[in-house]
C-alpha positions as CSV (number, residue, x, y, z in Angstrom):
1,M,0.0,0.0,0.0
2,T,1.2,3.5,-0.8
3,D,2.3,5.7,2.1
4,R,0.9,9.0,0.7
5,Y,2.1,11.0,3.8
6,Q,5.7,9.8,3.1
7,Q,5.3,10.8,-0.5
8,L,4.1,14.3,0.5
9,V,6.9,14.8,3.0
10,N,9.5,14.1,0.4
11,T,8.4,16.9,-1.9
12,P,10.0,20.4,-1.4
13,I,6.8,21.9,-0.1
14,G,6.1,18.9,2.1
15,K,9.6,19.1,3.7
16,L,9.1,22.7,4.4
17,I,5.7,22.3,6.0
18,T,6.5,19.3,8.1
19,K,9.7,20.9,9.4
20,Q,7.9,24.1,10.5
21,V,5.0,22.2,12.1
22,G,7.2,19.6,13.7
23,L,5.5,16.5,12.1
24,P,7.4,13.2,11.4
25,Q,9.7,13.3,8.4
26,P,10.1,9.8,7.1
27,P,13.1,9.6,4.8
28,R,13.5,7.6,1.6
29,L,15.2,4.3,2.6
30,E,17.8,2.9,0.3
31,R,17.2,-0.8,-0.4
32,Y,19.4,-3.3,-2.1
33,T,19.4,-3.9,-5.9
34,P,21.5,-6.7,-7.3
35,G,25.0,-5.7,-8.3
36,R,25.4,-2.7,-6.0
37,P,28.3,-2.6,-3.6
38,V,27.9,-3.5,0.1
39,I,28.5,0.1,1.0
40,S,29.2,3.1,-1.2
41,G,30.5,5.7,1.2
42,P,33.4,6.2,3.6
43,V,33.6,4.0,6.7
44,L,35.1,5.3,10.0
45,L,36.6,2.4,12.0
46,G,37.5,2.9,15.7
47,G,38.0,1.0,19.0
48,N,40.7,-1.2,20.3
49,G,39.8,-4.9,20.6
50,R,40.2,-8.4,19.3
51,L,38.1,-7.8,16.2
52,A,40.4,-5.3,14.6
53,K,42.0,-7.8,12.2
54,P,38.8,-9.6,11.0
55,V,37.0,-6.3,10.6
56,T,39.8,-4.7,8.5
57,K,40.0,-7.8,6.4
58,I,36.2,-7.7,5.7
59,L,36.3,-4.0,4.9
60,A,39.2,-4.7,2.5
61,G,37.2,-7.5,0.9
62,I,34.3,-5.2,0.1
63,D,36.6,-2.4,-1.2
64,A,35.4,0.0,1.4
65,E,36.8,3.5,1.7
66,V,38.1,3.5,5.3
67,Q,39.4,5.9,7.7
68,T,40.5,4.9,11.2
69,A,40.7,6.7,14.5
70,M,44.2,7.4,15.6
71,D,44.9,4.2,17.4
72,E,48.2,2.6,16.3
73,D,47.0,-1.0,16.7
74,L,44.0,-0.3,14.5
75,R,46.1,1.3,11.8
76,G,48.5,-1.7,12.0
77,A,45.7,-4.1,11.5
78,A,44.4,-2.1,8.5
79,A,47.9,-2.1,6.9
80,Q,48.2,-5.9,7.5
81,A,44.8,-6.4,5.7
82,K,46.2,-4.3,2.8
83,L,43.6,-1.7,3.5
84,D,44.7,1.8,2.4
85,A,43.1,3.6,5.4
86,G,43.3,7.3,6.1
87,I,43.4,8.8,9.5
88,F,40.5,10.7,10.9
89,N,41.6,13.6,13.1
90,P,38.4,15.3,14.4
91,E,40.2,18.5,15.3
92,A,41.5,18.9,11.8
93,A,38.7,17.3,9.7
94,P,36.7,19.6,7.5
95,A,33.2,20.3,8.7
96,E,31.7,18.8,5.5
97,Q,33.3,15.4,6.0
98,R,30.7,12.6,6.3
99,F,30.7,8.9,6.8
100,Q,28.4,6.2,5.4
101,A,29.2,4.0,8.4
102,L,30.8,4.1,11.9
103,V,32.2,0.8,13.1
104,F,33.4,0.6,16.7
105,D,35.2,-2.4,18.1
106,A,34.3,-2.3,21.8
107,T,35.6,-5.8,22.7
108,G,38.6,-4.2,24.5
109,I,36.4,-2.4,27.0
110,G,36.8,-4.2,30.3
111,S,35.1,-1.8,32.8
112,T,32.5,0.9,33.0
113,D,35.3,3.5,33.3
114,E,36.6,2.4,29.9
115,L,33.2,3.0,28.3
116,V,34.5,6.6,27.8
117,A,36.2,5.2,24.8
118,A,32.8,5.0,23.1
119,W,32.2,8.6,23.8
120,E,35.6,9.5,22.5
121,F,34.9,7.7,19.2
122,F,31.2,8.7,18.6
123,H,31.2,12.2,20.0
124,P,33.1,13.9,17.1
125,A,31.7,11.5,14.5
126,I,28.0,10.8,15.2
127,R,26.8,14.0,13.5
128,R,28.8,13.1,10.4
129,V,26.7,10.0,9.6
130,M,25.2,10.3,6.2
131,A,21.6,9.7,5.2
132,N,20.9,5.9,5.2
133,G,24.1,5.5,7.2
134,R,25.1,2.6,9.5
135,V,26.4,2.6,13.0
136,I,27.7,-0.8,14.2
137,V,29.1,-1.6,17.7
138,L,31.0,-4.8,18.1
139,G,31.2,-6.5,21.5
140,T,31.8,-9.7,23.5
141,P,28.7,-11.5,24.9
142,P,28.7,-10.5,28.6
143,E,28.5,-14.1,29.7
144,D,31.8,-14.8,27.8
145,T,33.8,-12.1,29.6
146,S,36.5,-12.9,32.2
147,T,35.4,-10.5,35.0
148,P,32.1,-9.1,36.4
149,E,33.3,-5.6,35.5
150,A,33.8,-6.5,31.9
151,A,30.4,-8.2,31.8
152,V,28.7,-5.0,33.1
153,A,30.5,-2.9,30.5
154,Q,29.7,-5.1,27.6
155,R,26.0,-5.3,28.6
156,A,26.0,-1.5,28.8
157,L,26.7,-1.5,25.0
158,E,23.0,-2.4,24.4
159,G,21.8,0.9,25.8
160,L,24.5,2.8,23.8
161,E,23.5,1.2,20.5
162,R,19.7,1.5,21.0
163,A,20.0,5.2,22.0
164,I,22.2,5.9,19.0
165,G,19.5,4.4,16.8
166,K,17.0,6.8,18.2
167,E,19.3,9.9,17.8
168,I,20.5,9.4,14.3
169,R,18.0,10.4,11.6
170,K,17.6,10.3,7.8
171,G,17.2,6.6,7.6
172,A,20.4,5.7,9.4
173,T,20.4,2.6,11.6
174,S,22.3,1.2,14.6
175,Q,23.2,-2.4,15.6
176,L,25.2,-4.3,18.2
177,I,27.0,-7.5,17.2
178,Y,28.2,-9.7,20.0
179,V,30.9,-12.1,18.8
180,K,31.9,-15.0,21.0
181,P,35.6,-15.7,21.5
182,R,36.9,-17.9,18.7
183,A,34.0,-17.0,16.5
184,E,35.8,-14.2,14.8
185,N,35.7,-16.1,11.4
186,Q,31.9,-16.0,11.5
187,L,31.6,-12.2,11.4
188,E,31.7,-11.4,7.7
189,S,28.1,-12.4,6.7
190,T,26.6,-10.4,9.5
191,L,28.8,-7.3,9.0
192,R,28.1,-7.3,5.3
193,F,24.4,-7.5,6.0
194,F,24.2,-4.6,8.5
195,L,26.5,-2.4,6.4
196,S,24.4,-2.9,3.3
197,P,21.0,-1.6,2.1
198,R,19.6,-5.1,2.7
199,S,19.2,-4.1,6.4
200,A,17.3,-0.8,5.6
201,F,14.4,-1.5,8.1
202,V,16.4,-3.2,10.8
203,S,17.7,-1.0,13.6
204,G,18.3,-1.1,17.3
205,Q,19.0,-4.9,17.2
206,V,21.4,-7.1,19.2
207,V,22.8,-10.1,17.3
208,R,24.9,-12.9,18.8
209,I,27.5,-14.8,16.8
210,R,28.9,-18.1,17.9
211,Q,31.3,-20.7,16.5
212,G,29.9,-22.4,13.5
213,V,30.9,-24.3,10.3
214,A,33.4,-22.2,8.5
215,P,32.6,-21.4,4.9
216,H,34.4,-23.7,2.4
217,G,36.3,-22.1,-0.4
218,Q,35.5,-18.8,-1.9
219,V,32.0,-17.4,-1.0
220,D,29.9,-16.2,-3.9
221,W,28.3,-13.1,-2.2
222,Q,26.2,-12.3,-5.3
223,S,24.6,-15.7,-5.4
224,P,25.2,-17.2,-1.9
225,L,22.3,-19.8,-2.1
226,S,23.3,-21.3,-5.5
227,G,22.5,-25.0,-5.4
228,K,20.4,-24.8,-2.3
229,V,16.8,-25.9,-1.9
230,A,14.5,-23.7,0.3
231,L,11.0,-24.6,1.6
232,V,8.9,-21.5,2.2
233,T,5.5,-22.0,3.8
234,G,2.7,-19.5,3.1
235,A,4.5,-18.4,-0.1
236,A,1.5,-17.4,-2.2
237,R,1.4,-13.8,-1.3
238,G,2.6,-11.0,0.9
239,I,5.7,-11.5,3.0
240,G,5.9,-15.2,1.9
241,A,6.0,-14.3,-1.7
242,S,8.7,-11.8,-1.1
243,I,10.8,-14.4,0.9
244,A,10.5,-16.8,-2.1
245,E,11.6,-14.1,-4.5
246,V,14.6,-13.0,-2.5
247,L,15.8,-16.5,-1.8
248,A,15.5,-17.3,-5.5
249,R,17.3,-14.1,-6.4
250,D,20.2,-15.3,-4.2
251,G,20.3,-18.6,-6.1
252,A,18.0,-21.0,-4.3
253,H,15.4,-23.3,-5.8
254,V,12.3,-22.4,-3.8
255,V,9.6,-24.9,-3.0
256,G,6.7,-22.7,-2.2
257,L,4.0,-24.2,0.0
258,D,0.4,-23.0,0.6
259,V,-3.1,-24.3,1.0
260,A,-5.1,-25.6,-2.0
261,P,-7.3,-22.5,-2.3
262,M,-4.2,-20.4,-2.9
263,A,-2.8,-22.8,-5.6
264,D,-3.1,-20.4,-8.5
265,E,-1.5,-17.5,-6.7
266,L,1.2,-19.9,-5.5
267,A,1.9,-21.2,-9.0
268,E,2.2,-17.6,-10.3
269,V,4.9,-16.9,-7.6
270,T,6.9,-20.0,-8.0
271,G,6.6,-19.9,-11.8
272,R,7.9,-16.4,-11.9
273,I,11.1,-17.3,-9.9
274,G,11.7,-20.7,-11.4
275,G,10.6,-22.6,-8.3
276,S,8.1,-25.4,-7.6
277,S,4.8,-25.6,-5.7
278,L,3.4,-27.8,-3.0
279,T,-0.2,-27.5,-1.8
280,V,-1.0,-28.8,1.6
281,D,-2.7,-27.7,4.8
282,I,0.1,-27.8,7.3
283,T,-2.3,-28.5,10.2
284,D,-3.3,-31.9,8.7
285,D,-2.1,-34.9,10.6
286,G,-0.2,-36.2,7.6
287,A,1.2,-32.9,6.4
288,P,4.7,-33.2,7.9
289,A,5.2,-36.6,6.3
290,L,3.8,-35.4,3.0
291,I,6.2,-32.5,3.0
292,A,9.2,-34.6,3.9
293,D,8.3,-37.2,1.2
294,H,8.1,-34.4,-1.4
295,L,11.4,-32.8,-0.5
296,L,13.3,-36.1,-0.4
297,A,11.7,-37.5,-3.6
298,E,12.0,-34.3,-5.7
299,H,15.1,-32.6,-4.3
300,G,16.9,-35.1,-2.0
301,G,16.0,-32.9,1.0
302,A,16.1,-29.2,1.7
303,D,18.8,-26.8,2.9
304,I,16.6,-24.0,4.2
305,V,13.2,-24.2,5.9
306,V,11.3,-20.9,6.4
307,H,8.2,-21.3,8.6
308,N,6.3,-18.3,7.3
309,A,2.7,-19.5,7.1
310,G,0.4,-17.7,9.6
311,V,-3.1,-16.4,10.2
312,T,-4.8,-13.9,12.5
313,R,-8.3,-14.4,14.0
314,D,-8.6,-11.2,16.0
315,K,-11.0,-10.8,19.0
316,T,-10.6,-9.7,22.5
317,L,-10.0,-12.7,24.7
318,G,-13.4,-12.6,26.3
319,R,-15.1,-12.7,22.9
320,M,-12.7,-15.2,21.3
321,S,-14.0,-18.6,20.5
322,R,-12.1,-21.8,21.2
323,E,-11.8,-22.4,17.5
324,Q,-10.3,-19.0,16.8
325,W,-7.8,-19.6,19.6
326,S,-6.9,-23.1,18.5
327,Q,-6.6,-22.4,14.7
328,V,-4.1,-19.6,15.2
329,I,-1.9,-21.7,17.6
330,A,-2.1,-24.7,15.3
331,I,-1.0,-22.9,12.2
332,N,1.5,-20.4,13.6
333,V,3.5,-22.4,16.1
334,T,2.4,-26.0,16.4
335,A,2.8,-26.8,12.7
336,P,6.4,-25.5,12.4
337,Q,7.4,-27.7,15.3
338,R,5.8,-30.8,13.8
339,I,7.2,-30.1,10.4
340,T,10.7,-29.5,11.8
341,D,10.6,-32.7,13.9
342,E,9.6,-34.7,10.8
343,L,12.3,-33.3,8.6
344,L,15.0,-33.9,11.2
345,S,13.9,-37.4,12.0
346,R,13.8,-38.3,8.2
347,E,17.2,-36.5,7.6
348,A,15.4,-34.3,5.1
349,L,17.3,-31.2,6.2
350,R,20.8,-31.4,4.7
351,A,24.1,-30.6,6.3
352,N,24.6,-27.0,7.4
353,G,20.8,-26.5,7.2
354,R,18.9,-23.4,8.1
355,I,15.6,-23.1,9.9
356,V,13.9,-19.7,10.2
357,G,10.7,-18.9,12.0
358,V,8.6,-15.8,11.4
359,S,7.5,-14.3,14.7
360,S,6.1,-10.8,15.2
361,I,6.6,-7.8,17.4
362,S,3.2,-8.8,18.8
363,G,4.9,-11.9,20.2
364,I,7.3,-9.5,22.1
365,A,5.1,-6.6,23.2
366,G,1.6,-8.2,23.0
367,N,-1.3,-6.6,21.2
368,A,-4.9,-5.9,22.3
369,G,-7.4,-8.1,20.5
370,Q,-4.6,-10.5,19.5
371,T,-4.0,-12.7,22.5
372,N,-4.1,-15.8,20.3
373,Y,-1.7,-14.3,17.7
374,S,0.6,-12.8,20.3
375,T,0.8,-16.1,22.2
376,S,1.6,-18.0,19.0
377,K,4.3,-15.6,17.9
378,A,5.9,-15.6,21.3
379,G,5.8,-19.4,20.9
380,V,7.8,-19.1,17.7
381,I,10.5,-17.3,19.8
382,G,10.3,-20.1,22.3
383,F,10.7,-22.7,19.5
384,V,13.9,-21.0,18.3
385,Q,15.3,-20.7,21.8
386,S,14.5,-24.3,22.8
387,R,16.1,-25.8,19.8
388,T,19.2,-23.7,19.4
389,Q,21.6,-25.9,21.4
390,D,20.6,-29.3,20.1
391,L,20.5,-28.1,16.5
392,A,23.9,-26.5,16.8
393,K,25.4,-29.9,17.8
394,R,24.0,-31.2,14.5
395,G,25.4,-28.3,12.4
396,F,22.1,-26.5,11.9
397,T,21.1,-23.0,12.8
398,I,17.7,-21.7,13.8
399,N,16.7,-18.1,14.1
400,A,13.5,-15.9,13.9
401,V,12.5,-12.6,12.4
402,A,9.9,-10.5,14.3
403,P,8.4,-8.0,11.8
404,G,6.8,-4.8,13.0
405,F,4.5,-2.7,10.8
406,I,5.0,-4.0,7.3
407,E,3.0,-2.7,4.3
408,T,0.8,-5.6,3.3
409,K,-2.9,-6.1,2.4
410,M,-3.5,-6.9,6.0
411,T,-2.1,-3.6,7.3
412,A,-3.8,-1.8,4.5
413,A,-7.2,-2.9,6.0
414,M,-6.4,-1.4,9.4
415,P,-8.3,1.7,10.6
416,I,-6.4,4.8,9.4
417,A,-5.5,5.9,13.0
418,I,-4.0,2.6,13.9
419,R,-2.2,2.3,10.6
420,E,-0.6,5.7,10.9
421,A,0.5,5.0,14.4
422,G,2.1,1.8,13.3
423,R,3.9,3.6,10.6
424,R,5.2,6.5,12.5
425,L,6.1,5.1,15.9
426,N,9.6,3.9,15.0
427,S,13.0,5.5,14.4
428,V,12.5,5.8,10.7
429,S,8.8,7.0,10.9
430,Q,7.4,4.6,8.3
431,G,6.3,1.1,7.6
432,G,8.6,-1.6,6.3
433,L,8.2,-3.6,3.1
434,P,7.9,-7.3,2.7
435,V,11.3,-7.4,1.1
436,D,12.8,-6.1,4.4
437,V,11.7,-9.3,6.1
438,A,12.9,-11.4,3.2
439,E,16.4,-9.8,3.2
440,T,16.8,-10.6,6.9
441,I,15.8,-14.2,6.3
442,A,18.2,-14.5,3.3
443,W,21.0,-13.4,5.7
444,F,20.1,-16.1,8.1
445,A,19.9,-18.6,5.3
446,A,23.3,-17.9,3.8
447,P,26.0,-20.6,4.2
448,A,28.4,-18.0,5.6
449,S,25.9,-17.4,8.5
450,A,26.7,-20.6,10.3
451,G,27.6,-18.8,13.5
452,V,24.3,-16.9,13.5
453,T,21.9,-19.0,15.6
454,G,19.4,-18.5,18.4
455,N,18.7,-14.9,17.4
456,V,15.4,-13.1,17.2
457,V,15.8,-10.0,15.0
458,R,13.1,-7.4,14.8
459,V,12.4,-6.0,11.4
460,C,10.6,-3.0,12.7
461,G,12.6,0.2,12.0
462,Q,13.3,0.2,15.8
463,A,9.7,0.4,16.8
464,L,9.0,2.3,20.0
465,I,7.0,-0.6,21.6
466,G,8.4,-3.8,22.9
467,A,11.8,-4.8,24.3
C-alpha cells in the first residue's frame, strides 16, 4: 500500500511544512538492488579490541573506503589487511566530512570507566553520519567475559547502541553485534548485511554470533544460495512471496507451500522465480510426512526451511471462540514444530541447514485483540530458543524474524489511525516492506551465516514498543 504521507513529506513543499509544524519526516530508505556494492561511502573504524584484524580484512574485501581513529594497533591491522586507510583527526577534519558507516570495536572495553572510549569515538563522528548510514558496535557477549566488571561494561553497550539508533536520523540505523571468542571467522556475513542496504528497516538490534561451520572455499556473495533448496510456507502472497523471490534471487530453488485455495497464486509466484509448488494444509495430521516425502523425492531434501505461514483471528480474549484460539496456535506455532521434527527425523534437512521462524513484534510486546496471535508468535521465539543448542550440535542454525509494521494487504485494511500510528512510531517514521523481512531471512539462510543462531531479530525500524 502507498504511504501518501511519506510521498508528500519528500516533496519540497512537504519538507518545508512538516519541518515548520514539527511533524514526522520519514526519509526515503535505500534498499538493495543486485550488483550494487555493500557500502558506497566512507567508513570510520575505531576502537581497540580483538576484532580489529577480522574487521579490517572484511572491509578490504568489500573495497570500502576506510578511515581509522588514531589508534596505532588499528592502523597496523588495516595495513596488514592491505587496507589503504586514512586517519580521521576530528580536530583537523573539515566540517563537511561525512561517513556512510561508523564501526566501533568495543571488545577491548573491560570496565565501565573504559566506556568513555565509546564517547571519544562517537562524540566527534556521530553528527557526520550520512543519510541511510550505518552505526555498528562490536562487543563480546557479557556471559563470555572474564570478569564481572567486563560483563557489566559489555552489557551496557546495548543501551548505547539503541539510544544511538533513536538519535541518528535520515534513515540511518544502529546495531550491536556480540561475537563470542573464537567465532571471529563467523563475522563477515553479518557485518556485510548490516553495512548494506539489505538491512534498511532493521535498527536497534542485538545479534549474537557463535562458533559455526566455516565457509568452504570462496564465498559467492552475489549468489550465496546457489545450489540450495528452500522450503517457504505461506508463499503465495505478501511476505511469503517476497521471501521466495529474494531466496530465488540469491540462487536457491524455492519450494513454495500454501493451501489448496491459494494454488493459482502460489503457482504464479513459483513460476515467476523458477521454483516449484506444493499445496498442503500444514495442520493436517499427515502434512509433515507429506512435506518430507516431497522434499526427499524431488530434491533429496532441503537446505533451508522458512516457517512463514500464519493467520490472524482477532478478537478480545473474552469474545474469542475456542476455534479462533486453536486455529491460530495450530498454524502459527504447532505446525512449524511438527514439520521440523519430521524433517529432522527423516534427515530431510541437509548438512549446514537453516531453519527460520517468522514471529512478530506482537509476540514480544503483545497486542490488544490478538491474544491468540501474540501467544503463537511468542511461541515461535520459544521454539527457536528451545532448539538452538541441540540443532547447533548437528550443524544446523535456527533463528527468527519479528516483523513490526509491514506494508501488506493486512495492514492496509487497518483503521487509518492505527495504521498511521504503526507507521510513525519507529525510528524511521514509516512502515517496512515485505522485502525487508525477506532480506533478513536471506542473511540467516546464507551458508556463511553458520555462526548466527538462536537470534530473534526485529524488522521494525526500531519500533518504540516492545523490548
